[in-house]
DRENVOMAR-528999 format. One line per 8 residues: number of its first residue (from 1); their letters; for each residue x, y, z of N, C-alpha, C, CB. Coordinates in steps of 0.001 Angstrom, whole numbers. Glycine has a CB too. Example, Ala and Ser with C-alpha at 12.3 -4.5 7.8 and 13.67 -1.06 7.14 Angstrom:
2
1> AS> 13190 -5690 7800 12300 -4500 7800 13200 -3300 7800 11308 -4473 9046 | 12850 -2250 7080 13670 -1060 7140 12900 30 7870 14084 -598 5725
//
This chain:
242
1> MKKHHREA> 88161 52861 69199 87849 51617 68523 89143 50832 68271 87099 51891 67195 | 89102 49545 68552 90276 48723 68329 90537 48556 66830 90105 47354 69002 | 91817 48385 66508 92243 48341 65110 91516 47258 64321 93740 48114 65029 | 91373 46065 64870 90749 44985 64103 89265 45214 63888 90960 43662 64801 | 88590 45916 64836 87186 46281 64638 87055 47305 63516 86582 46837 65942 | 87941 48301 63539 87924 49334 62500 88170 48721 61118 88984 50415 62799 | 89126 47850 61030 89450 47240 59742 88305 46364 59241 90733 46412 59854 | 87637 45662 60145 86505 44816 59750 85367 45657 59181 86003 43996 60950
9> ILISFLNE> 85094 46813 59800 84046 47707 59302 84423 48257 57938 83797 48860 60288 | 85655 48708 57785 86090 49309 56526 86088 48299 55387 87479 49907 56681 | 86508 47078 55650 86493 46046 54610 85060 45757 54173 87171 44752 55114 | 84160 45637 55146 82754 45405 54831 82167 46552 54020 81954 45210 56109 | 82477 47785 54443 81921 48959 53762 82440 49075 52326 82261 50234 54544 | 83714 48822 52125 84279 48873 50775 83625 47834 49870 85798 48651 50820 | 83296 46686 50430 82627 45639 49649 81185 46008 49302 82648 44325 50417 | 80580 46876 50112 79183 47251 49908 79009 48521 49080 78514 47432 51237
17> KEKYKKLA> 80067 49255 48837 79954 50564 48195 79270 50512 46835 81317 51169 48040 | 79583 49521 46047 79001 49430 44713 77476 49284 44775 79611 48252 43954 | 76990 48599 45789 75543 48469 45963 74903 49836 46240 75228 47488 47114 | 75583 50657 47062 75037 51975 47372 75031 52875 46135 75844 52633 48497 | 76024 52726 45257 76035 53486 44008 74863 53079 43120 77365 53279 43263 | 74593 51776 43047 73451 51300 42260 72137 51804 42835 73441 49772 42202 | 72050 51820 44156 70843 52317 44807 70633 53793 44510 70916 52090 46314 | 71709 54581 44565 71610 56010 44252 71108 56218 42828 72972 56699 44438
25> GYIVQLIQ> 71678 55473 41868 71244 55597 40483 69792 55225 40311 72095 54740 39590 | 69351 54195 41016 67950 53773 40922 67010 54850 41445 67731 52473 41695 | 67346 55440 42603 66474 56445 43212 66352 57675 42317 67006 56850 44596 | 67473 58159 41775 67433 59340 40906 66623 59039 39646 68868 59793 40529 | 66833 57868 39072 66101 57499 37857 64611 57371 38133 66642 56187 37284 | 64282 56829 39300 62875 56697 39684 62176 58049 39692 62757 56041 41059 | 62785 59034 40344 62175 60363 40436 62168 61052 39078 62922 61229 41462 | 63237 60886 38319 63336 61540 37018 62284 61026 36043 64723 61335 36436
33> DDPSSPKE> 62019 59721 36052 61120 59118 35072 59665 59089 35518 61569 57727 34771 | 59409 59335 36788 58049 59253 37322 57231 60452 36848 58068 59188 38870 | 56157 60229 36068 55354 61363 35578 54647 62127 36691 54326 60870 34589 | 54507 61520 37865 53826 62212 38963 54771 63009 39852 53078 61217 39804 | 56082 62950 39602 57016 63715 40429 56913 65201 40090 58470 63211 40227 | 57007 66073 41093 56851 67515 40867 58117 68132 40270 56497 68223 42180 | 58368 67853 39004 59635 68256 38383 59827 69764 38357 59713 67721 36975 | 58712 70507 38336 58829 71966 38327 59385 72498 39650 57467 72600 38042
41> SLHTIVYR> 59353 71671 40683 59855 72082 41993 61291 71629 42237 58959 71535 43082 | 61848 70835 41327 63181 70277 41503 64232 71078 40760 63210 68842 41041 | 65361 71259 41381 66488 71879 40699 67545 70835 40362 67093 72995 41562 | 68066 70155 41363 69026 69086 41132 68830 67983 42156 70465 69621 41187 | 69336 66810 41821 69432 65705 42765 70889 65244 42755 68438 64524 42394 | 71507 65254 43903 72897 64802 44011 72969 63726 45079 73860 65987 44347 | 74052 62993 45085 74206 61987 46122 75657 61928 46579 73740 60612 45621 | 75869 61375 47751 77205 61087 48228 77174 59827 49072 77772 62271 49029
49> IKDELRLI> 78236 59073 48971 78447 57910 49817 79470 58316 50877 78933 56657 48981 | 79183 57988 52112 79977 58503 53226 81450 58133 53095 79431 57981 54542 | 82289 59095 53367 83731 58896 53379 84120 57934 54507 84465 60248 53539 | 85130 57092 54259 85523 56089 55241 85959 56701 56572 86639 55243 54684 | 86729 57786 56505 87179 58442 57727 86010 58983 58525 88148 59564 57401 | 85065 59634 57830 83883 60177 58511 83035 59058 59112 83035 61012 57534 | 82987 57911 58431 82233 56777 58955 82815 56309 60282 82225 55624 57945 | 84123 56138 60343 84761 55688 61582 84594 56718 62686 86247 55406 61351
57> EKIDKQNK> 84733 57996 62344 84541 59054 63338 83124 59023 63916 84823 60428 62712 | 82151 58826 63040 80758 58818 63495 80479 57605 64373 79800 58829 62295 | 81008 56447 63990 80811 55244 64803 81461 55415 66168 81386 54003 64089 | 82675 55943 66190 83359 56190 67471 82528 57109 68365 84755 56810 67228 | 82005 58170 67779 81221 59138 68544 79956 58495 69113 80852 60340 67663 | 79263 57710 68284 78024 57083 68751 78307 55999 69786 77250 56488 67571 | 79399 55263 69608 79734 54223 70584 80077 54819 71946 80904 53381 70078 | 80692 55999 71958 81029 56647 73222 79784 57128 73961 81968 57818 72976
65> ALEAGEAP> 78696 57327 73209 77467 57842 73818 76466 56728 74142 76817 58860 72891 | 76869 55470 74028 75961 54355 74285 75536 54310 75749 76621 53035 73893 | 74295 53901 75961 73811 53702 77320 74236 52319 77800 72268 53864 77392 | 74184 52121 79089 74609 50857 79689 73815 49692 79106 74444 50901 81219 | 74520 48659 78670 73881 47467 78130 73574 47533 76652 72637 47207 78860 | 73747 48704 76030 73455 48849 74601 74622 48310 73778 73176 50334 74241 | 74295 47530 72745 75325 46903 71915 76048 47959 71085 74705 45827 70994 | 77372 47884 71020 78130 48855 70216 77949 48615 68724 79616 48794 70569
73> ISEKNYQV> 78255 49640 67950 78203 49519 66493 79427 48741 66035 78141 50925 65804 | 79193 47746 65176 80276 46886 64702 80076 46608 63221 80335 45559 65509 | 80927 45746 62651 80784 45388 61235 79492 44628 60965 81973 44553 60782 | 78859 44100 62033 77633 43329 61862 76379 44199 61792 77496 42344 62987 | 76414 45394 62374 75184 46198 62450 75338 47635 61962 74695 46220 63859 | 76516 48035 61473 76730 49440 61134 75804 49917 60019 78171 49658 60727 | 75394 49024 59104 74530 49444 57999 73125 49802 58469 74453 48348 56954 | 72733 49301 59602 71436 49642 60193 71576 50841 61130 70851 48433 60956
81> KIGDLLGV> 72661 50873 61882 72860 51931 62877 73236 53267 62243 73935 51518 63862 | 73961 53234 61118 74368 54466 60433 73478 54626 59199 75902 54432 60035 | 72449 55441 59337 71427 55528 58293 71778 56390 57104 70192 56033 58873 | 72910 57101 57153 73251 57998 56060 74522 57560 55328 73420 59408 56586 | 74749 56250 55234 75875 55778 54424 75721 56269 52988 75973 54229 54462 | 74476 56333 52540 74146 56983 51266 73213 58139 51563 73493 55977 50251 | 73570 59326 51107 72702 60492 51228 72279 60959 49855 73404 61628 51989 | 70970 61042 49624 70427 61541 48361 69819 62905 48639 69362 60550 47748
89> RIICLRLS> 70420 63936 48097 69985 65306 48381 69121 65835 47245 71199 66229 48600 | 67918 66257 47584 66988 66848 46630 66995 68352 46868 65538 66245 46776 | 67417 69097 45858 67556 70551 45977 66434 71224 45204 68944 71028 45456 | 65691 72078 45902 64547 72781 45320 64885 74254 45121 63298 72632 46217 | 64035 74925 44357 64259 76347 44106 63793 77208 45271 63546 76773 42834 | 62612 76904 45818 62004 77789 46808 61549 76986 48022 60816 78560 46194 | 61289 77692 49108 60789 77054 50318 59473 76322 50068 60608 78088 51418 | 58597 76911 49270 57300 76287 49003 57437 74971 48263 56424 77225 48208
97> DIGKIEAY> 58559 74770 47558 58763 73522 46822 59064 72355 47754 59895 73683 45820 | 59607 72643 48937 59954 71576 49868 58714 70769 50238 60614 72155 51130 | 57612 71464 50508 56374 70779 50867 55868 69880 49756 55312 71783 51224 | 56048 70307 48506 55614 69486 47375 56446 68210 47280 55714 70282 46062 | 57736 68332 47541 58601 67153 47507 58248 66204 48654 60090 67568 47589 | 57972 66755 49830 57584 65910 50952 56286 65157 50649 57423 66754 52222 | 55338 65848 50015 54084 65191 49644 54322 64085 48622 53091 66214 49087 | 55228 64329 47691 55552 63320 46682 56213 62092 47314 56472 63919 45610
105> LGLLSEEK> 57132 62302 48231 57755 61180 48927 56708 60388 49711 58868 61680 49871 | 55723 61097 50262 54624 60421 50946 53841 59520 49997 53690 61444 51581 | 53671 59979 48756 52997 59162 47735 53775 57885 47450 52819 59963 46438 | 55090 58015 47305 55930 56847 47048 55845 55858 48207 57390 57272 46817 | 55691 56384 49416 55537 55516 50577 54196 54797 50543 55670 56321 51870 | 53123 55528 50187 51801 54918 50095 51758 53819 49036 50756 55980 49783 | 52502 54019 47965 52557 53018 46898 53539 51891 47220 52945 53680 45579 | 54179 51977 48382 55129 50978 48870 56339 50817 47949 54432 49643 49030
113> LLRFVKGP> 56713 51938 47297 57959 51961 46548 59110 52331 47485 57872 52955 45363 | 58781 53086 48529 59731 53440 49575 59101 53142 50920 60153 54932 49476 | 59943 53013 51929 59445 52861 53298 60244 53787 54200 59549 51374 53786 | 59536 54676 54911 60194 55583 55838 60588 54823 57099 59277 56780 56182 | 61849 54875 57434 62360 54263 58651 62344 55273 59788 63781 53719 58432 | 62660 56520 59456 62748 57582 60465 62599 58929 59778 64095 57509 61248 | 61968 59871 60469 61869 61225 59942 60421 61664 59788 62583 61321 58610 | 60235 62930 59418 61283 63886 59041 62018 64478 60242 60681 65003 58225
121> DRKKSFIL> 63308 64655 60069 64159 65314 61049 64510 66682 60491 65449 64471 61362 | 63936 67714 61082 64095 69075 60554 65276 69743 61241 62795 69914 60759 | 66344 69893 60498 67563 70483 61035 67397 71987 61192 68762 70167 60130 | 68366 72614 61861 68329 74063 62029 68418 74763 60685 69464 74528 62942 | 67820 75943 60608 67794 76673 59348 68143 78131 59543 66438 76553 58696 | 68726 78728 58488 68954 80166 58539 67727 80944 58091 70146 80538 57678 | 66666 80230 57641 65499 80898 57071 64699 81615 58152 64610 79890 56339 | 64217 82806 57834 63425 83581 58781 62106 82889 59102 63161 84976 58231
129> PVDPGESI> 61648 82928 60352 60389 82282 60741 59177 83152 60440 60413 81941 62218 | 58995 83542 59189 57833 84324 58782 57326 83751 57473 58178 85843 58639 | 56037 83998 57189 55449 83534 55942 55751 84526 54822 53928 83339 56098 | 55947 84020 53576 56183 84920 52453 55040 85922 52314 56351 84122 51153 | 55370 87167 52115 54367 88203 51951 54087 88978 53220 53107 87605 51456 | 54427 88418 54372 54224 89132 55623 55312 90183 55809 54208 88155 56810 | 54959 91265 56448 55957 92286 56739 56883 91794 57836 55287 93613 57148 | 58138 92202 57774 59141 91789 58759 59234 92865 59831 60536 91546 58087
137> SDGLDLTY> 58958 92489 61067 58952 93468 62146 60369 93930 62459 58294 92882 63400 | 60461 95125 63012 61771 95717 63317 62531 94899 64359 61600 97156 63814 | 61806 94237 65254 62475 93525 66330 62789 92073 66029 61650 93591 67539 | 62553 91614 64790 62775 90207 64462 64260 89874 64468 62168 89873 63100 | 64618 88829 65176 66013 88439 65325 66492 87703 64077 66200 87559 66574 | 67609 88137 63522 68186 87492 62353 69335 86563 62741 68671 88541 61358 | 69269 86024 63938 70387 85231 64441 70693 84054 63537 70095 84739 65842 | 71970 83881 63206 72427 82733 62430 72230 81453 63224 73905 82895 62033
145> TGYSSIHY> 71644 80437 62591 71451 79158 63263 72122 78007 62537 69986 78874 63407 | 72745 78252 61398 73599 77237 60798 72949 76280 59839 74203 76473 61837 | 73369 75023 59898 73027 73955 58960 71522 73826 58763 73595 72636 59444 | 71109 73564 57554 69692 73468 57258 69412 72311 56316 69185 74768 56661 | 68451 71496 56652 68033 70381 55820 66867 69676 56500 69210 69398 55564 | 66056 68984 55706 65038 68087 56232 65461 66683 55842 63596 68438 55688 | 65598 65788 56818 66147 64460 56572 65100 63376 56805 67362 64216 57462 | 65094 62403 55906 64291 61195 56058 65211 59986 55928 63138 61141 55000
153> QVELGENS> 65122 59049 56859 65830 57779 56718 64878 56801 56038 66324 57227 58115 | 65337 56182 54949 64438 55464 54043 65072 54142 53615 64104 56330 52802 | 64218 53200 53234 64661 52005 52530 63639 51689 51450 64843 50800 53507 | 63983 50811 50539 63073 50462 49451 61858 49719 49994 63794 49607 48393 | 60709 49972 49357 59480 49306 49752 59295 47977 49030 58295 50206 49487 | 58267 47254 49431 58048 45908 48889 57633 45916 47426 56999 45196 49699 | 57127 47052 46922 56720 47127 45518 57806 47717 44616 55460 47953 45397 | 58971 47946 45163 60060 48499 44367 60554 47473 43346 61218 48950 45278
161> DAPSGLED> 60926 47981 42163 61482 47110 41125 62996 47321 40988 60782 47373 39771 | 63637 47709 42088 65083 47943 42086 65827 46637 41850 65537 48584 43414 | 67053 46717 41357 67861 45505 41168 67992 44706 42461 69251 45872 40647 | 68112 43408 42324 68236 42522 43479 69472 42860 44301 68290 41063 43028 | 69346 42739 45616 70463 42979 46513 70442 44341 47163 71730 42812 45782 | 69493 45216 46753 69435 46568 47300 68328 46737 48330 69242 47562 46188 | 67504 45724 48481 66281 45880 49271 66532 46117 50761 65425 44663 49107 | 67660 45710 51284 67914 45873 52726 68769 47096 53054 68592 44635 53267
169> LQFEFQLR> 69152 47858 52056 70009 49023 52290 69177 50226 52700 70833 49352 51036 | 69647 50945 53706 69004 52186 54104 69776 53369 53527 68914 52288 55643 | 69066 54462 53295 69700 55685 52821 68952 56873 53391 69730 55742 51271 | 69465 58048 53129 68882 59265 53690 68522 60243 52593 69844 59919 54679 | 67264 60681 52576 66863 61810 51750 67168 63091 52509 65354 61727 51370 | 67738 64070 51818 68021 65377 52402 67395 66436 51498 69568 65612 52571 | 66412 67163 52023 65681 68165 51248 66188 69550 51610 64154 68060 51499 | 66543 70331 50588 67048 71690 50788 66565 72594 49659 68594 71696 50864
177> TILEEAWG> 66560 73902 49942 66434 74867 48856 67832 75139 48297 65748 76192 49347 | 67866 75753 47142 69153 76035 46511 69970 77023 47344 68943 76586 45096 | 69297 77922 48067 70016 78875 48918 70551 78180 50167 69097 80048 49314 | 69791 77245 50707 70296 76473 51841 71492 75620 51423 69184 75583 52424 | 71446 75103 50198 72569 74324 49681 73820 75184 49573 72222 73722 48315 | 73652 76391 49032 74797 77299 48920 75379 77606 50294 74385 78605 48217 | 74491 77904 51242 74949 78204 52594 75681 77009 53195 73766 78603 53484 | 75095 75819 53076 75681 74633 53664 77059 74325 53102 74775 73461 53455
185> EIEYKYRY> 77217 74460 51784 78504 74150 51159 79589 75132 51592 78368 74163 49637 | 79252 76418 51614 80240 77434 51983 80595 77335 53459 79714 78837 51661 | 79580 77202 54309 79827 77118 55746 80614 75862 56091 78507 77139 56517 | 80303 74755 55410 81001 73498 55696 82478 73599 55324 80344 72331 54936 | 82741 74123 54130 84114 74140 53624 84995 75128 54366 84120 74469 52154 | 84456 76303 54666 85308 77368 55179 85226 77576 56691 84960 78635 54500 | 84248 76933 57347 84190 77108 58795 84092 75780 59538 83013 77984 59162 | 83138 74938 59163 82917 73701 59917 84149 72798 59912 81724 72947 59344
193> VRSRSGVA> 84742 72590 58728 85885 71684 58631 87029 72161 59508 86353 71559 57180 | 87271 73480 59495 88372 74019 60294 88067 73931 61789 88651 75475 59899 | 86825 74242 62152 86450 74176 63565 86541 72743 64070 85028 74728 63778 | 86127 71797 63221 86156 70388 63602 87578 69869 63822 85468 69556 62542 | 88528 70450 63087 89916 70020 63225 90643 70733 64368 90655 70256 61926 | 89913 71582 65104 90487 72234 66265 91039 73622 66018 91547 71397 66804 | 90827 74163 64803 91315 75505 64487 90380 76536 65108 91423 75715 62949 | 90922 77462 65896 90129 78528 66509 90018 79689 65516 90770 79004 67862
201> LPEYIHTG> 88820 79911 64996 88611 80981 64022 88409 82310 64728 87406 80669 63124 | 88947 83396 64171 88760 84721 64777 87299 85167 64711 89651 85755 64078 | 86945 86089 65580 85553 86510 65696 85029 87128 64401 85405 87501 66835 | 85891 87818 63651 85399 88467 62433 84937 87446 61398 86486 89355 61833 | 85461 86214 61454 85005 85156 60557 83565 84779 60898 85932 83916 60650 | 83299 84604 62193 81940 84268 62621 80977 85417 62285 81910 83963 64143 | 81423 86652 62445 80587 87803 62098 80271 87807 60611 81279 89115 62494 | 81260 87475 59796 81043 87419 58357 80007 86376 57977 82340 87130 57648
209> FYNFSAYL> 80055 85213 58625 79053 84183 58343 77673 84615 58820 79446 82859 59006 | 77624 85320 59923 76348 85861 60409 75746 86790 59363 76541 86613 61751 | 76559 87696 58821 76071 88645 57823 75615 87929 56551 77161 89667 57487 | 76401 86930 56124 76039 86173 54931 74721 85440 55138 77148 85179 54569 | 74531 84917 56348 73279 84244 56681 72095 85192 56534 73336 83686 58107 | 72247 86414 57006 71164 87396 56914 70828 87712 55459 71546 88682 57655 | 71861 87851 54621 71619 88102 53196 70819 86957 52573 72956 88287 52446 | 71170 85728 52922 70477 84581 52352 69036 84487 52844 71222 83304 52688
217> QVAALQAA> 68795 84914 54081 67427 84928 54586 66551 85849 53726 67400 85381 56065 | 67063 87019 53442 66317 87976 52617 66114 87414 51212 67055 89337 52551 | 67158 86817 50645 67064 86244 49304 66030 85125 49250 68425 85718 48855 | 65980 84294 50301 65024 83194 50340 63591 83711 50361 65282 82311 51558 | 63360 84784 51121 62020 85373 51164 61631 85962 49812 61948 86454 52247 | 62562 86633 49161 62276 87204 47855 61977 86117 46834 63443 88057 47384 | 62726 85020 46883 62492 83915 45952 61122 83296 46187 63586 82847 46094 | 60680 83257 47451 59374 82687 47760 58242 83596 47292 59253 82433 49256
225> IHKKGLTK> 58461 84906 47350 57420 85859 46958 57330 85976 45446 57690 87233 47573 | 58470 86108 44781 58514 86284 43326 58843 84950 42682 59558 87369 42916 | 57826 84126 42495 58037 82779 41983 58392 82820 40502 56792 81915 42209 | 59442 82099 40162 59855 81975 38771 60025 80498 38469 61173 82770 38487 | 59254 79972 37518 59283 78551 37213 60576 78132 36544 58120 78189 36337 | 60871 76860 36655 62030 76263 35990 61510 75420 34843 62897 75402 36984 | 61917 75729 33614 61351 75070 32438 61780 73615 32325 61752 75813 31188 | 62973 73318 32773 63468 71961 32648 64346 71628 33845 64245 71781 31331
233> PNFWLSEE> 63968 70590 34614 64789 70239 35769 66133 69700 35338 64079 69222 36642 | 67117 69968 36157 68484 69550 35852 68861 68374 36747 69483 70727 36040 | 68646 67147 36253 68971 65960 37032 70396 65542 36746 67998 64810 36722 | 71140 65267 37776 72503 64766 37583 72978 64080 38841 73464 65905 37199 | 73990 63281 38672 74557 62540 39787 75919 63089 40143 74654 61055 39458 | 76206 63139 41410 77516 63598 41846 77846 62961 43177 77564 65135 41949 | 79130 62757 43431 79586 62267 44727 80375 63357 45438 80445 60993 44564 | 80151 64617 45074 81047 65662 45529 80525 66469 46699 81340 66568 44414
241> FL> 79271 66309 47126 78839 67146 48223 79190 66515 49551 77353 67404 48141 | 79352 67345 50552 79830 66970 51883 81216 66361 51786 78859 65985 52559
//
């Protein structure tokens, strides 16, 4: 990317950041105050606004993969082309809670408080492909598959009462269990970041992550079988994930 294109995108993004913070606060408050939200299924809601360096890296990567005749991402269209400038992560206690949150988001869409632009995009998961309560066969593969999340690209709907100026902004919902969140944070910090920077990790590191993945798979199944309610959801805002 040429220097003046990069600078134009960064200047635009810095000018828009405050709007994304307001949007994040509105979305969290909406879910927190809504009497129909499944609060017993929620653990935390966090958000992050994309880092400037990661934004440029992502735009460069997508521009290199453009098909012939397709317009490149620029300061004029990056807010539409990059759907996760704001990521709102909803963290649940158990796998069964994810479905309840998805149903609730569907309700918000029906009421035209939100509008789904894209999704759900079901990322890879370390979770075992079996139903809670079923016996685990001896031959079942526990292969590590990495990052886990369900993503929806969203914008505010026509019935939203959000502050003016936020209606055209897109953001991303990311649904995870608390164990998937733990896995994602540890794997990102100690393996993904280093691999991305070109550091060749020794095989025993990858083996260790494989073993940790297997432990979390078992823990996730146990949490799904032995349900324990949460008396009070813990809502809070943070810009610290990813």
